[in-house]
PADREN-503386 format. One record per atom (N, C-alpha, C): x, y, z; atom name. Coordinates in Angstrom, 2 decimals, padded with zeros to 5 digits. Layout:
<recs>
> xx	yy	zz	at
> X	Y	Z	CA .
...
</recs>
This chain:
<recs>
> xx	yy	zz	at
> 048.47	034.79	-007.96	N .
> 048.29	034.88	-006.51	CA .
> 047.01	035.62	-006.16	C .
> 046.73	036.70	-006.93	N .
> 045.52	037.48	-006.66	CA .
> 044.28	036.65	-006.92	C .
> 044.33	035.85	-007.99	N .
> 043.19	035.00	-008.28	CA .
> 042.98	033.96	-007.19	C .
> 044.08	033.43	-006.68	N .
> 043.96	032.46	-005.60	CA .
> 043.38	033.08	-004.34	C .
> 043.72	034.34	-004.07	N .
> 043.18	035.00	-002.89	CA .
> 041.71	035.32	-003.06	C .
> 041.34	035.72	-004.33	N .
> 039.94	036.08	-004.56	CA .
> 039.02	034.87	-004.62	C .
> 039.58	033.69	-004.90	N .
> 038.74	032.50	-005.00	CA .
> 038.14	032.15	-003.65	C .
> 036.84	031.90	-003.66	N .
> 036.13	031.60	-002.42	CA .
> 036.04	030.10	-002.23	C .
> 036.40	029.63	-001.08	N .
> 036.30	028.18	-000.84	CA .
> 034.84	027.74	-000.79	C .
> 034.61	026.56	-001.28	N .
> 033.26	026.01	-001.27	CA .
> 032.87	025.59	000.13	C .
> 031.67	025.99	000.53	N .
> 031.19	025.66	001.86	CA .
> 030.79	024.19	001.90	C .
> 031.43	023.38	002.75	N .
> 031.06	021.96	002.81	CA .
> 029.62	021.76	003.23	C .
> 029.12	022.65	004.10	N .
> 027.74	022.49	004.56	CA .
> 026.74	022.68	003.44	C .
> 026.95	023.69	002.58	N .
> 026.04	023.92	001.46	CA .
> 026.11	022.79	000.45	C .
> 027.35	022.28	000.18	N .
> 027.48	021.16	-000.75	CA .
> 026.77	019.92	-000.20	C .
> 026.90	019.69	001.10	N .
> 026.22	018.55	001.71	CA .
> 024.71	018.70	001.62	C .
> 024.21	019.93	001.83	N .
> 022.77	020.17	001.74	CA .
> 022.27	019.94	000.32	C .
> 023.07	020.38	-000.68	N .
> 022.66	020.16	-002.07	CA .
> 022.64	018.67	-002.41	C .
> 023.64	017.94	-001.92	N .
> 023.68	016.49	-002.18	CA .
> 022.50	015.78	-001.53	C .
> 022.19	016.17	-000.30	N .
> 021.05	015.56	000.37	CA .
> 019.74	015.90	-000.34	C .
> 019.63	017.15	-000.81	N .
> 018.43	017.54	-001.55	CA .
> 018.29	016.76	-002.84	C .
> 019.42	016.52	-003.54	N .
> 019.36	015.74	-004.78	CA .
> 018.96	014.30	-004.50	C .
> 019.52	013.71	-003.45	N .
> 019.14	012.33	-003.09	CA .
> 017.68	012.25	-002.71	C .
> 017.21	013.23	-001.95	N .
> 015.81	013.23	-001.55	CA .
> 014.89	013.40	-002.75	C .
> 015.30	014.24	-003.69	N .
> 014.50	014.43	-004.90	CA .
> 014.45	013.15	-005.72	C .
> 015.58	012.44	-005.84	N .
> 015.58	011.17	-006.56	CA .
> 014.71	010.14	-005.87	C .
> 014.73	010.12	-004.54	N .
> 013.89	009.18	-003.81	CA .
> 012.41	009.43	-004.07	C .
> 012.02	010.70	-004.06	N .
> 010.63	011.03	-004.36	CA .
> 010.29	010.69	-005.82	C .
> 011.29	010.83	-006.70	N .
> 011.06	010.45	-008.10	CA .
> 010.80	008.97	-008.25	C .
> 011.61	008.14	-007.56	N .
> 011.37	006.69	-007.58	CA .
> 010.02	006.34	-006.98	C .
> 009.62	007.07	-005.94	N .
> 008.32	006.83	-005.32	CA .
> 007.19	007.14	-006.30	C .
> 007.33	008.23	-007.04	N .
> 006.32	008.57	-008.04	CA .
> 006.29	007.54	-009.17	C .
> 007.48	007.03	-009.56	N .
> 007.53	006.00	-010.60	CA .
> 006.84	004.72	-010.14	C .
> 007.07	004.33	-008.89	N .
> 006.37	003.17	-008.34	CA .
> 004.86	003.40	-008.34	C .
> 004.45	004.61	-008.02	N .
> 003.02	004.93	-008.05	CA .
> 002.44	004.81	-009.45	C .
> 003.20	005.23	-010.46	N .
> 002.73	005.10	-011.84	CA .
> 002.56	003.63	-012.22	C .
> 003.53	002.79	-011.81	N .
> 003.44	001.36	-012.12	CA .
> 002.22	000.74	-011.45	C .
> 002.00	001.08	-010.17	N .
> 000.83	000.53	-009.47	CA .
> -000.48	001.03	-010.08	C .
> -000.52	002.31	-010.45	N .
> -001.74	002.87	-011.04	CA .
> -002.04	002.21	-012.39	C .
> -001.01	002.01	-013.21	N .
> -001.21	001.34	-014.50	CA .
> -001.68	-000.10	-014.29	C .
> -001.05	-000.80	-013.33	N .
> -001.48	-002.17	-013.02	CA .
> -002.93	-002.19	-012.54	C .
> -003.31	-001.20	-011.74	N .
> -004.69	-001.13	-011.29	CA .
> -005.67	-000.89	-012.42	C .
> -005.31	-000.01	-013.36	N .
> -006.19	000.26	-014.51	CA .
> -006.33	-000.98	-015.39	C .
> -005.20	-001.68	-015.62	N .
> -005.27	-002.90	-016.41	CA .
> -006.12	-003.96	-015.71	C .
> -005.97	-004.05	-014.38	N .
> -006.76	-005.00	-013.62	CA .
> -008.25	-004.69	-013.64	C .
> -008.59	-003.41	-013.66	N .
> -010.01	-003.03	-013.73	CA .
> -010.61	-003.40	-015.08	C .
> -009.78	-003.43	-016.11	N .
> -010.27	-003.83	-017.44	CA .
> -010.39	-005.35	-017.52	C .
> -009.37	-006.06	-017.01	N .
> -009.35	-007.53	-017.05	CA .
> -009.50	-008.04	-015.62	C .
> -010.72	-007.96	-015.10	N .
> -010.95	-008.33	-013.70	CA .
> -010.78	-009.83	-013.47	C .
> -011.09	-010.64	-014.47	N .
> -010.93	-012.07	-014.30	CA .
> -009.47	-012.46	-014.12	C .
> -008.60	-011.89	-014.95	N .
> -007.17	-012.15	-014.82	CA .
> -006.65	-011.60	-013.49	C .
> -007.15	-010.43	-013.10	N .
> -006.72	-009.84	-011.83	CA .
> -007.14	-010.70	-010.65	C .
> -008.32	-011.34	-010.74	N .
> -008.77	-012.22	-009.66	CA .
> -007.85	-013.42	-009.52	C .
> -007.54	-014.09	-010.64	N .
> -006.65	-015.25	-010.58	CA .
> -005.25	-014.85	-010.11	C .
> -004.78	-013.70	-010.60	N .
> -003.44	-013.24	-010.20	CA .
> -003.37	-012.96	-008.71	C .
> -004.40	-012.27	-008.20	N .
> -004.40	-011.95	-006.77	CA .
> -004.52	-013.20	-005.92	C .
> -005.29	-014.19	-006.37	N .
> -005.41	-015.43	-005.59	CA .
> -004.11	-016.21	-005.60	C .
> -003.44	-016.28	-006.77	N .
> -002.15	-016.97	-006.83	CA .
> -001.10	-016.26	-005.98	C .
> -001.13	-014.92	-006.02	N .
> -000.20	-014.16	-005.18	CA .
> -000.47	-014.42	-003.70	C .
> -001.74	-014.45	-003.34	N .
> -002.11	-014.73	-001.95	CA .
> -001.67	-016.14	-001.54	C .
> -001.84	-017.10	-002.44	N .
> -001.42	-018.46	-002.14	CA .
> 000.08	-018.58	-001.95	C .
> 000.85	-017.94	-002.81	N .
> 002.31	-017.99	-002.66	CA .
> 002.76	-017.27	-001.40	C .
> 002.09	-016.18	-001.04	N .
> 002.44	-015.50	000.20	CA .
> 002.19	-016.40	001.41	C .
> 001.07	-017.11	001.39	N .
> 000.80	-018.06	002.47	CA .
> 001.83	-019.18	002.50	C .
> 002.22	-019.65	001.32	N .
> 003.20	-020.73	001.25	CA .
> 004.56	-020.29	001.79	C .
> 005.01	-019.13	001.36	N .
> 006.29	-018.61	001.84	CA .
> 006.22	-018.31	003.34	C .
> 005.09	-017.73	003.77	N .
> 004.92	-017.47	005.20	CA .
> 004.92	-018.73	006.03	C .
> 004.32	-019.80	005.50	N .
> 004.33	-021.08	006.22	CA .
> 005.72	-021.66	006.33	C .
> 006.52	-021.55	005.25	N .
> 007.89	-022.07	005.30	CA .
> 008.72	-021.28	006.31	C .
> 008.59	-019.94	006.26	N .
> 009.34	-019.11	007.22	CA .
> 008.90	-019.40	008.65	C .
> 007.57	-019.55	008.85	N .
> 007.08	-019.87	010.19	CA .
> 007.56	-021.22	010.69	C .
> 007.63	-022.20	009.77	N .
> 008.11	-023.53	010.17	CA .
> 009.59	-023.48	010.55	C .
> 010.39	-022.73	009.79	N .
> 011.80	-022.59	010.14	CA .
> 011.97	-021.89	011.48	C .
> 011.15	-020.88	011.73	N .
> 011.22	-020.18	013.00	CA .
> 010.79	-021.09	014.15	C .
> 009.79	-021.95	013.92	N .
> 009.35	-022.87	014.96	CA .
> 010.43	-023.90	015.27	C .
> 011.14	-024.38	014.22	N .
> 012.22	-025.35	014.44	CA .
> 013.35	-024.72	015.24	C .
> 013.64	-023.44	014.96	N .
> 014.69	-022.76	015.71	CA .
> 014.33	-022.57	017.17	C .
> 013.01	-022.46	017.45	N .
> 012.57	-022.26	018.84	CA .
> 012.06	-023.55	019.47	C .
> 012.53	-024.70	018.99	N .
> 012.09	-025.97	019.59	CA .
> 012.60	-026.06	021.03	C .
> 011.80	-026.71	021.84	N .
> 012.10	-026.78	023.25	CA .
> 011.41	-025.70	024.05	C .
> 010.71	-024.77	023.36	N .
> 009.96	-023.72	024.05	CA .
> 008.47	-023.98	023.89	C .
> 007.68	-023.19	024.61	N .
> 006.22	-023.34	024.53	CA .
> 005.67	-022.87	023.19	C .
> 006.47	-022.12	022.43	N .
> 006.02	-021.61	021.14	CA .
> 006.10	-022.65	020.03	C .
> 006.85	-023.73	020.26	N .
> 007.18	-024.67	019.19	CA .
> 005.93	-025.26	018.53	C .
> 005.05	-025.90	019.31	N .
> 003.90	-026.57	018.71	CA .
> 002.90	-025.59	018.10	C .
> 002.74	-024.44	018.76	N .
> 001.85	-023.42	018.17	CA .
> 002.40	-022.94	016.84	C .
> 003.72	-022.71	016.78	N .
> 004.32	-022.28	015.53	CA .
> 004.20	-023.33	014.44	C .
> 004.36	-024.60	014.82	N .
> 004.23	-025.69	013.84	CA .
> 002.81	-025.76	013.29	C .
> 001.82	-025.64	014.17	N .
> 000.42	-025.72	013.73	CA .
> 000.08	-024.56	012.80	C .
> 000.47	-023.34	013.18	N .
> 000.18	-022.17	012.33	CA .
> 000.89	-022.29	010.99	C .
> 002.16	-022.73	011.01	N .
> 002.90	-022.89	009.75	CA .
> 002.27	-023.96	008.87	C .
> 001.81	-025.05	009.48	N .
> 001.17	-026.12	008.70	CA .
> -000.13	-025.63	008.07	C .
> -000.91	-024.85	008.81	N .
> -002.15	-024.30	008.26	CA .
> -001.86	-023.36	007.09	C .
> -000.83	-022.51	007.24	N .
> -000.46	-021.61	006.14	CA .
> 000.00	-022.38	004.92	C .
> 000.79	-023.43	005.14	N .
> 001.26	-024.24	004.02	CA .
> 000.09	-024.93	003.32	C .
> -000.80	-025.51	004.10	N .
> -001.95	-026.20	003.51	CA .
> -002.84	-025.24	002.73	C .
> -003.12	-024.07	003.33	N .
> -003.95	-023.08	002.64	CA .
> -003.28	-022.58	001.38	C .
> -001.96	-022.36	001.44	N .
> -001.24	-021.90	000.26	CA .
> -001.28	-022.91	-000.87	C .
> -001.10	-024.20	-000.55	N .
> -001.14	-025.25	-001.57	CA .
> -002.53	-025.34	-002.19	C .
> -003.57	-025.30	-001.37	N .
> -004.94	-025.40	-001.88	CA .
> -005.26	-024.22	-002.80	C .
> -004.88	-023.01	-002.38	N .
> -005.19	-021.83	-003.20	CA .
> -004.42	-021.86	-004.52	C .
> -003.17	-022.29	-004.50	N .
> -002.39	-022.35	-005.73	CA .
> -002.93	-023.42	-006.68	C .
> -003.37	-024.55	-006.13	N .
> -003.90	-025.63	-006.96	CA .
> -005.29	-025.31	-007.49	C .
> -006.13	-024.68	-006.68	N .
> -007.51	-024.36	-007.10	CA .
> -007.82	-022.90	-006.80	C .
> -007.26	-021.97	-007.56	N .
> -007.53	-020.55	-007.27	CA .
> -008.98	-020.16	-007.53	C .
> -009.67	-020.86	-008.44	N .
> -011.06	-020.53	-008.72	CA .
> -011.96	-020.87	-007.54	C .
> -011.75	-022.04	-006.94	N .
> -012.53	-022.42	-005.76	CA .
> -012.23	-021.51	-004.58	C .
> -010.95	-021.17	-004.42	N .
> -010.57	-020.25	-003.34	CA .
> -011.19	-018.88	-003.56	C .
> -011.28	-018.44	-004.81	N .
> -011.92	-017.15	-005.11	CA .
> -013.41	-017.18	-004.77	C .
> -014.07	-018.30	-005.03	N .
> -015.48	-018.42	-004.68	CA .
> -015.67	-018.33	-003.17	C .
> -014.84	-019.05	-002.42	N .
> -014.97	-019.02	-000.95	CA .
> -014.67	-017.63	-000.40	C .
> -013.64	-017.01	-000.93	N .
> -013.28	-015.67	-000.44	CA .
> -014.33	-014.64	-000.82	C .
> -014.93	-014.79	-001.99	N .
> -016.00	-013.88	-002.40	CA .
> -017.22	-014.02	-001.50	C .
> -017.57	-015.25	-001.16	N .
> -018.67	-015.47	-000.22	CA .
> -018.37	-014.83	001.13	C .
> -017.15	-015.01	001.61	N .
> -016.76	-014.42	002.89	CA .
> -016.82	-012.90	002.84	C .
> -016.35	-012.31	001.74	N .
> -016.38	-010.85	001.59	CA .
> -017.81	-010.33	001.54	C .
> -018.69	-011.06	000.84	N .
> -020.10	-010.65	000.76	CA .
> -020.76	-010.68	002.13	C .
> -020.46	-011.72	002.90	N .
> -021.02	-011.80	004.26	CA .
> -020.49	-010.68	005.14	C .
> -019.22	-010.32	004.96	N .
> -018.67	-009.18	005.72	CA .
> -019.38	-007.88	005.35	C .
> -019.61	-007.68	004.06	N .
> -020.33	-006.48	003.63	CA .
> -021.74	-006.44	004.21	C .
> -022.40	-007.60	004.20	N .
> -023.77	-007.67	004.72	CA .
> -023.81	-007.37	006.21	C .
> -022.99	-008.07	006.99	N .
> -023.01	-007.86	008.44	CA .
> -022.55	-006.45	008.81	C .
> -021.51	-005.96	008.12	N .
> -021.06	-004.60	008.39	CA .
> -022.12	-003.57	008.05	C .
> -022.80	-003.77	006.92	N .
> -023.86	-002.85	006.55	CA .
> -025.02	-002.85	007.53	C .
> -025.42	-004.05	007.98	N .
> -026.52	-004.14	008.95	CA .
> -026.14	-003.47	010.26	C .
> -024.93	-003.72	010.75	N .
> -024.50	-003.11	012.01	CA .
> -024.43	-001.59	011.90	C .
> -023.94	-001.08	010.77	N .
> -023.88	000.37	010.60	CA .
> -025.27	000.98	010.52	C .
> -026.18	000.31	009.80	N .
> -027.54	000.82	009.71	CA .
> -028.22	000.85	011.06	C .
> -028.14	-000.25	011.78	N .
> -028.77	-000.31	013.10	CA .
> -028.11	000.67	014.06	C .
> -026.78	000.73	014.04	N .
> -026.08	001.66	014.93	CA .
> -026.42	003.11	014.65	C .
> -026.50	003.47	013.36	N .
> -026.84	004.86	013.03	CA .
> -028.26	005.21	013.45	C .
> -029.20	004.26	013.32	N .
> -030.58	004.54	013.71	CA .
> -030.75	004.60	015.22	C .
> -029.95	003.81	015.95	N .
> -030.06	003.79	017.41	CA .
> -029.36	004.99	018.03	C .
> -028.12	005.24	017.61	N .
> -027.32	006.30	018.24	CA .
> -027.72	007.68	017.74	C .
> -027.88	007.83	016.42	N .
> -028.22	009.12	015.80	CA .
> -027.24	010.22	016.25	C .
> -025.95	009.92	016.06	N .
> -024.92	010.89	016.42	CA .
> -024.71	011.93	015.34	C .
> -023.63	012.72	015.46	N .
> -023.36	013.77	014.48	CA .
> -023.02	013.21	013.10	C .
> -022.53	011.95	013.04	N .
> -022.21	011.33	011.76	CA .
> -023.34	010.41	011.30	C .
> -024.57	010.76	011.64	N .
> -025.71	009.90	011.34	CA .
> -025.86	009.64	009.84	C .
> -025.83	010.71	009.05	N .
> -026.06	010.56	007.61	CA .
> -024.94	009.75	006.95	C .
> -023.69	010.03	007.32	N .
> -022.58	009.30	006.73	CA .
> -022.60	007.83	007.12	C .
> -022.86	007.53	008.39	N .
> -022.93	006.13	008.83	CA .
> -024.08	005.40	008.17	C .
> -025.20	006.08	008.04	N .
> -026.36	005.47	007.37	CA .
> -026.05	005.17	005.91	C .
> -025.37	006.09	005.24	N .
> -025.00	005.89	003.84	CA .
> -024.01	004.75	003.70	C .
> -023.02	004.67	004.59	N .
> -022.05	003.58	004.54	CA .
> -022.72	002.23	004.78	C .
> -023.64	002.18	005.73	N .
> -024.35	000.93	006.00	CA .
> -025.18	000.49	004.82	C .
> -025.90	001.42	004.21	N .
> -026.72	001.08	003.05	CA .
> -025.86	000.63	001.87	C .
> -024.71	001.28	001.69	N .
> -023.81	000.90	000.59	CA .
> -023.24	-000.49	000.82	C .
> -022.79	-000.78	002.04	N .
> -022.25	-002.11	002.33	CA .
> -023.30	-003.19	002.17	C .
> -024.52	-002.91	002.63	N .
> -025.61	-003.87	002.49	CA .
> -025.93	-004.13	001.02	C .
> -025.93	-003.07	000.22	N .
> -026.22	-003.22	-001.21	CA .
> -025.13	-004.03	-001.91	C .
> -023.87	-003.75	-001.60	N .
> -022.77	-004.50	-002.21	CA .
> -022.86	-005.98	-001.85	C .
> -023.12	-006.28	-000.57	N .
> -023.24	-007.67	-000.14	CA .
> -024.37	-008.40	-000.86	C .
> -025.51	-007.74	-001.02	N .
> -026.65	-008.37	-001.70	CA .
> -026.35	-008.62	-003.17	C .
> -025.72	-007.64	-003.82	N .
> -025.40	-007.79	-005.25	CA .
> -024.39	-008.91	-005.47	C .
> -023.39	-009.00	-004.60	N .
> -022.38	-010.05	-004.76	CA .
> -022.99	-011.43	-004.52	C .
> -023.82	-011.56	-003.49	N .
> -024.45	-012.85	-003.21	CA .
> -025.47	-013.24	-004.27	C .
> -026.14	-012.25	-004.84	N .
> -027.16	-012.55	-005.85	CA .
> -026.54	-013.16	-007.10	C .
> -025.30	-012.79	-007.41	N .
> -024.64	-013.29	-008.61	CA .
> -023.58	-014.34	-008.30	C .
> -023.54	-014.83	-007.06	N .
> -022.53	-015.82	-006.68	CA .
> -022.92	-017.19	-007.24	C .
> -022.03	-018.04	-007.75	N .
> -020.56	-017.90	-007.72	CA .
> -019.96	-017.18	-008.91	C .
> -020.80	-016.73	-009.86	N .
> -020.24	-016.03	-011.02	CA .
> -019.52	-014.74	-010.62	C .
> -019.99	-014.12	-009.53	N .
> -019.36	-012.87	-009.08	CA .
> -017.94	-013.08	-008.60	C .
> -017.59	-014.32	-008.25	N .
> -016.24	-014.58	-007.76	CA .
> -015.19	-014.41	-008.85	C .
> -015.62	-014.36	-010.12	N .
> -014.67	-014.21	-011.21	CA .
> -014.17	-012.77	-011.36	C .
> -014.90	-011.80	-010.78	N .
> -014.50	-010.41	-011.00	CA .
> -014.47	-009.58	-009.72	C .
> -015.12	-010.02	-008.64	N .
> -015.21	-009.17	-007.45	CA .
> -013.84	-008.95	-006.82	C .
> -013.11	-010.03	-006.56	N .
> -011.80	-009.90	-005.91	CA .
> -010.84	-009.13	-006.80	C .
> -010.85	-009.42	-008.10	N .
> -009.98	-008.69	-009.01	CA .
> -010.31	-007.22	-009.08	C .
> -011.61	-006.89	-008.99	N .
> -012.02	-005.49	-009.02	CA .
> -011.50	-004.74	-007.81	C .
> -011.72	-005.30	-006.62	N .
> -011.28	-004.62	-005.40	CA .
> -009.75	-004.58	-005.31	C .
> -009.09	-005.65	-005.74	N .
> -007.63	-005.67	-005.74	CA .
> -007.06	-004.61	-006.68	C .
> -007.63	-004.50	-007.87	N .
> -007.17	-003.50	-008.84	CA .
> -007.49	-002.09	-008.38	C .
> -008.65	-001.92	-007.76	N .
> -009.02	-000.60	-007.25	CA .
> -008.05	-000.17	-006.14	C .
> -007.65	-001.11	-005.30	N .
> -006.69	-000.80	-004.25	CA .
> -005.34	-000.41	-004.84	C .
> -004.90	-001.13	-005.88	N .
> -003.66	-000.78	-006.56	CA .
> -003.73	000.62	-007.15	C .
> -004.86	000.95	-007.77	N .
> -005.02	002.26	-008.38	CA .
> -004.98	003.38	-007.34	C .
> -005.69	003.19	-006.24	N .
> -005.71	004.21	-005.18	CA .
> -004.32	004.37	-004.56	C .
> -003.66	003.25	-004.26	N .
> -002.31	003.32	-003.70	CA .
> -001.34	003.98	-004.68	C .
> -001.46	003.65	-005.96	N .
> -000.59	004.25	-006.96	CA .
> -000.78	005.75	-007.07	C .
> -002.03	006.20	-007.08	N .
> -002.30	007.64	-007.14	CA .
> -001.78	008.35	-005.89	C .
> -001.89	007.67	-004.74	N .
> -001.35	008.26	-003.51	CA .
> 000.16	008.40	-003.55	C .
> 000.85	007.38	-004.09	N .
> 002.31	007.46	-004.20	CA .
> 002.73	008.52	-005.21	C .
> 001.98	008.65	-006.30	N .
> 002.29	009.69	-007.28	CA .
> 002.16	011.07	-006.65	C .
> 001.07	011.27	-005.92	N .
> 000.88	012.56	-005.26	CA .
> 001.98	012.85	-004.25	C .
> 002.38	011.81	-003.49	N .
> 003.45	012.00	-002.51	CA .
> 004.78	012.30	-003.19	C .
> 005.10	011.55	-004.25	N .
> 006.36	011.76	-004.95	CA .
> 006.45	013.13	-005.61	C .
> 005.39	013.51	-006.32	N .
> 005.40	014.81	-007.00	CA .
> 005.41	015.94	-005.99	C .
> 004.60	015.82	-004.93	N .
> 004.60	016.86	-003.90	CA .
> 005.93	016.96	-003.18	C .
> 006.56	015.80	-002.91	N .
> 007.86	015.83	-002.25	CA .
> 008.93	016.49	-003.10	C .
> 008.95	016.18	-004.39	N .
> 009.93	016.81	-005.29	CA .
> 009.69	018.32	-005.37	C .
> 008.43	018.71	-005.36	N .
> 008.12	020.14	-005.42	CA .
> 008.59	020.86	-004.15	C .
> 008.38	020.22	-003.00	N .
> 008.84	020.84	-001.75	CA .
> 010.36	020.95	-001.72	C .
> 011.04	019.89	-002.19	N .
> 012.51	019.93	-002.22	CA .
> 013.00	021.03	-003.15	C .
> 012.34	021.19	-004.30	N .
> 012.75	022.24	-005.23	CA .
> 012.49	023.63	-004.68	C .
> 011.50	023.77	-003.80	N .
> 011.24	025.07	-003.19	CA .
> 012.21	025.36	-002.05	C .
> 012.63	024.32	-001.34	N .
> 013.52	024.51	-000.19	CA .
> 014.95	024.76	-000.63	C .
> 015.39	024.10	-001.71	N .
> 016.78	024.21	-002.14	CA .
> 017.21	025.64	-002.48	C .
> 016.39	026.44	-003.20	N .
> 016.83	027.82	-003.45	CA .
> 017.00	028.64	-002.17	C .
> 016.15	028.39	-001.17	N .
> 016.29	029.11	000.10	CA .
> 017.60	028.74	000.78	C .
> 017.94	027.44	000.78	N .
> 019.20	027.03	001.39	CA .
> 020.39	027.59	000.62	C .
> 020.27	027.64	-000.72	N .
> 021.36	028.19	-001.53	CA .
> 021.54	029.67	-001.24	C .
> 020.42	030.38	-001.09	N .
> 020.51	031.82	-000.80	CA .
> 021.13	032.05	000.58	C .
> 020.77	031.21	001.56	N .
> 021.37	031.35	002.88	CA .
> 022.87	031.07	002.84	C .
> 023.26	030.04	002.05	N .
> 024.68	029.72	001.96	CA .
> 025.46	030.85	001.30	C .
> 024.87	031.44	000.23	N .
> 025.55	032.56	-000.43	CA .
> 025.65	033.77	000.48	C .
> 024.59	034.00	001.25	N .
> 024.63	035.11	002.20	CA .
> 025.70	034.88	003.26	C .
> 025.82	033.62	003.72	N .
> 026.86	033.32	004.69	CA .
> 028.25	033.50	004.13	C .
> 028.46	033.13	002.85	N .
> 029.76	033.32	002.21	CA .
> 030.09	034.80	002.06	C .
> 029.04	035.59	001.73	N .
> 029.27	037.03	001.61	CA .
> 029.64	037.65	002.95	C .
> 028.98	037.21	004.01	N .
> 029.31	037.74	005.33	CA .
> 030.73	037.36	005.72	C .
> 031.15	036.14	005.40	N .
> 032.51	035.72	005.73	CA .
> 033.53	036.52	004.94	C .
> 033.22	036.81	003.67	N .
> 034.15	037.57	002.85	CA .
> 034.29	039.02	003.37	C .
> 033.18	039.58	003.84	N .
> 033.24	040.95	004.39	CA .
> 034.05	040.97	005.68	C .
> 033.92	039.91	006.50	N .
> 034.67	039.87	007.75	CA .
> 036.18	039.65	007.46	C .
</recs>
């Protein structure tokens, strides 16, 4: 009987907080694991840029194909409205583009590389001209960005169409690497914050139990 009286009941609030902290820690752990997978994929893609280019183009083609099918189904469901024909046209364009990219990913990569090079060129020219005309507080940074974009556009166009074999794969892999490192940092930082918060909550719960026992 004395042991039963001395036994302290478990605080449901503290147990709930510990369970939530454990779930949150596991979620951050999965996030960090996903970041590791993306970072490794990005590093492999940077080594094999040709394979990364074909993979990214095929992935883009399948996304367009699936998006076209979903858009067509949505347009059929909304038949009788003003959205119907617009939805059908957009879905048909997505389907056609997806089929072309899947059948000829090399040609699609050449066209997309040309488009990207032109974007770099025009963006670089606009930044250069804008920085020279405005001369704001970010003058040096804008000037550097414009010169870098202009240089990238010229280099890609100078080696086109051979550059289409590695340019898209390089940028796609670099994006995977950056996103993966960001997820790793978020996951590790989140787990660290949870581990720092949990002892404080445990100490507060123990203090509350002690106060209840004294009362």
